[in-house]
C-alpha positions in Angstrom: -31.6 -1.6 32.8 -30.1 1.6 34.2 -30.4 2.5 37.9 -29.2 5.1 40.3 -28.0 3.6 43.6 -27.5 5.6 46.7 -25.2 4.4 49.4 -24.9 6.9 52.3 -24.8 10.3 50.6 -23.2 9.1 47.3 -25.3 8.4 44.3 -23.8 6.3 41.4 -25.2 5.1 38.1 -25.5 1.4 37.7 -26.3 -0.5 34.5 -27.4 -4.2 34.7 -27.6 -6.4 31.6 -28.1 -10.2 31.3 -30.6 -12.7 32.5 -31.1 -16.1 34.1 -28.8 -15.2 37.0 -25.9 -14.2 34.8 -25.4 -10.4 34.7 -22.9 -7.8 33.7 -23.0 -4.9 36.1 -21.4 -1.6 35.0 -20.5 0.4 38.1 -18.1 3.4 38.4 -16.3 2.7 35.1 -15.9 -1.1 35.8 -17.9 -4.0 34.4 -18.4 -6.9 36.8 -19.5 -10.4 35.8 -22.0 -11.5 38.4 -23.6 -14.9 38.8 -26.5 -14.4 41.3 -28.6 -17.3 42.7 -31.2 -17.3 45.5 -30.0 -19.7 48.2 -32.9 -19.2 50.6 -35.5 -16.5 51.4 -33.5 -13.2 51.4 -30.2 -15.0 51.0 -28.2 -14.7 47.7 -25.2 -16.7 46.6 -23.1 -14.4 44.4 -20.1 -15.2 42.3 -18.4 -11.8 41.5 -15.3 -12.0 39.3 -14.6 -15.5 40.5 -15.0 -14.6 44.2 -17.9 -16.3 46.1 -20.0 -14.0 48.4 -23.1 -14.7 50.4 -25.5 -11.7 50.8 -28.4 -11.4 53.2 -30.9 -8.9 51.5 -34.0 -7.4 53.1 -36.0 -4.3 52.4 -37.0 -1.6 54.9 -39.0 1.5 53.9 -37.9 1.3 50.2 -34.2 0.8 51.2 -32.4 -2.5 50.6 -30.4 -3.6 53.6 -27.5 -5.8 52.4 -25.3 -7.7 54.9 -22.1 -9.1 53.5 -19.1 -10.4 55.5 -20.3 -8.7 58.7 -20.8 -5.4 57.0 -24.2 -3.8 56.6 -25.0 -1.5 53.6 -28.2 0.5 53.2 -28.8 1.0 49.5 -31.7 3.0 47.8 -32.1 1.9 44.2 -34.1 3.9 41.7 -34.7 3.4 38.0 -32.7 6.0 36.1 -35.6 7.8 34.4 -37.5 8.2 37.8 -34.3 9.6 39.3 -33.9 12.1 36.5 -37.5 13.2 36.9 -37.2 13.5 40.7 -33.8 15.4 40.8 -33.3 17.1 37.5 -36.7 18.5 36.5 -35.0 21.4 34.7 -31.6 23.0 34.3 -31.0 26.4 35.8 -30.0 29.1 33.3 -29.0 32.5 34.5 -31.1 32.2 37.6 -34.0 30.7 35.6 -35.0 27.2 34.6 -35.3 25.5 31.2 -37.4 22.4 31.6 -36.5 19.7 29.1 -38.1 16.4 28.6 -35.9 13.7 30.1 -37.7 10.9 28.1 -40.1 10.4 25.2 -43.7 11.0 26.2 -46.9 12.9 25.6 -47.9 16.2 27.3 -51.2 15.5 29.2 -51.6 18.8 31.1 -50.0 22.2 31.3 -50.3 23.7 34.7 -49.0 27.3 34.0 -49.4 30.0 31.4 -46.9 32.5 30.0 -46.5 35.5 32.4 -47.4 33.5 35.6 -45.1 33.8 38.6 -43.9 30.5 40.0 -42.2 29.3 43.1 -40.0 26.2 43.6 -42.3 23.1 43.7 -45.1 24.7 41.7 -46.4 22.3 39.0 -45.5 23.1 35.4 -46.2 20.2 33.0 -47.5 16.6 33.3 -45.9 14.2 30.9 -47.2 10.7 30.3 -44.4 8.2 29.6 -44.6 4.4 29.7 -48.2 4.6 30.9 -47.2 6.7 33.9 -47.9 10.4 34.5 -44.9 12.4 35.7 -45.3 15.9 37.1 -42.5 18.3 36.5 -42.2 21.2 38.9 -40.4 24.6 39.0 -37.0 24.4 40.7 -36.6 28.2 40.9 -38.7 31.3 41.6 -39.4 33.3 38.5 -41.9 34.0 35.7 -42.9 31.7 32.9 -41.5 33.2 29.7 -42.2 30.4 27.2 -44.3 27.3 26.9 -43.1 25.4 23.9 -45.5 22.5 23.9 -49.3 21.8 23.7 -51.5 19.3 25.4 -51.4 16.1 23.4 -48.1 16.8 21.8 -45.5 14.0 21.7 -42.0 15.1 22.9 -38.5 13.5 22.7 -35.7 13.6 25.3 -34.1 17.0 25.4 -37.1 18.9 23.9 -37.6 22.2 25.7 -41.0 22.3 27.5 -41.1 25.5 29.6 -38.7 28.4 30.1 -38.7 30.3 33.4 -36.7 33.5 34.0 
């Protein structure tokens, strides 16, 4: 599974594969072999690349607080697709926005029409993916020039949904 992890102001992609406590964690160009076992409530015994580490893990307001060797790390973890939806709703093009589908899904609602003026944060399209509705918003001020989808239409990653100039 792919995630985006935020530590302080830095966000990095993380990919985790494996099961049964044995994982491969791809992080910043490296792949780590991790054996993770719960030792007690909130306490994890980790074997990372042959080195034994004990981590105390708790959660506060959606942020994981991890204490290892006297150091405390506050880490926000978000599934990659949710991160893309939240942060990259569309790419800016010449002062405009081209909203592309970040994942496969089905258009359930179109909130704008061609010629409408929009402001950052205005709703554009609602896309259903994995049984969840995801609203995509304008990231720029402009005018809707094109709507390239219809309600009920299936879309693939990268399909252009709306163009704002």
